[in-house]
Structure formats: C-alpha cells, structure tokens
C-alpha positions, -999 to +999 in steps of 0.1 A: +416+217+439+410+237+472+378+256+480+373+289+493+379+280+527+413+263+519+401+228+528+400+199+504+366+188+491+349+160+508+357+127+495+325+103+486+345+072+477+340+037+497+368+044+518+357+078+529+322+061+538+340+034+557+363+060+579+330+078+584+313+045+597+340+041+624+337+080+635+301+080+642+289+074+678+259+052+685+262+031+653+267-007+650+298-018+635+281-047+618+248-037+608+248+001+610+220+003+631+218+040+646+192+060+665+159+064+654+140+098+658+102+104+669+077+120+692+069+110+728+032+112+731+018+119+765-016+113+779-027+148+763-011+136+731+017+165+734+043+157+711+081+164+724+110+151+703+129+121+714+153+094+702+154+055+706+190+045+707+201+011+698+217-013+724+251-010+716+281-029+734+317-022+733+335-056+727+369-067+713+366-084+677+388-107+661+396-091+625+422-116+607+452-115+631+444-086+646+417-076+674+397-045+676+375-027+698+341-016+682+308-008+692+281-037+681+244-039+688+230-069+707+209-084+678+243-087+659+260-103+689+229-128+695+230-135+658+269-144+657+274-115+627+306-107+645+337-130+659+344-121+695+382-122+703+392-150+722+399-137+761+431-120+769+456-140+789+465-124+821+502-117+826+506-138+857+489-168+836+517-169+812+540-197+815+577-181+820+606-189+799+630-193+827+613-225+846 
C-alpha cells in the first residue's frame, strides 16, 4: 500500500518504536529520559524558551554475548540499571600463541 508520496506508511508496531528509540538523540537508552522544555525567567520575569537536557553519558553495555555503545543517563548508571561491558583488553596485553 503506497501513499501519494510513494513512501510506505509509518509502522506503529513495537519493533518500530524500539528502532525509533535508538535513533533519537538526547534520550536515555534505559529509562527513556529526554529533554524537558520550559521558560527561563529573568529578574523582570521575561520568559524565554529553554530546555533542560538529561546528563547522558556514552558507555559500552553488555547485552547478551555482544557489547554495544549507547547513551545512558547518570541516574541509571548510579542505580545499576544497565550492565557495563568489561574493559577491553589491550592488544599488547593479550598472551601470544607463539610463546
């Protein structure tokens, strides 16, 4: 089923929502925390629009046997809601097979 523009209609399934969550910037991978919007109020109470960003960090997490790099908010990191991946082994620290 094609639309007038020739593009297929947007899917509203769970898989599409998961893919959309991975593509959005400034969103926590674990809890979905995102920027909040409001007004900055000066001394004269003049309102200008602003946004409050969550404190997001890019970390490597362990998901099953694979590791992946995601953005997670610091409150989820402190609460251990994600399993961080073990540190990578440097190439020179690996035991060689010839010795």
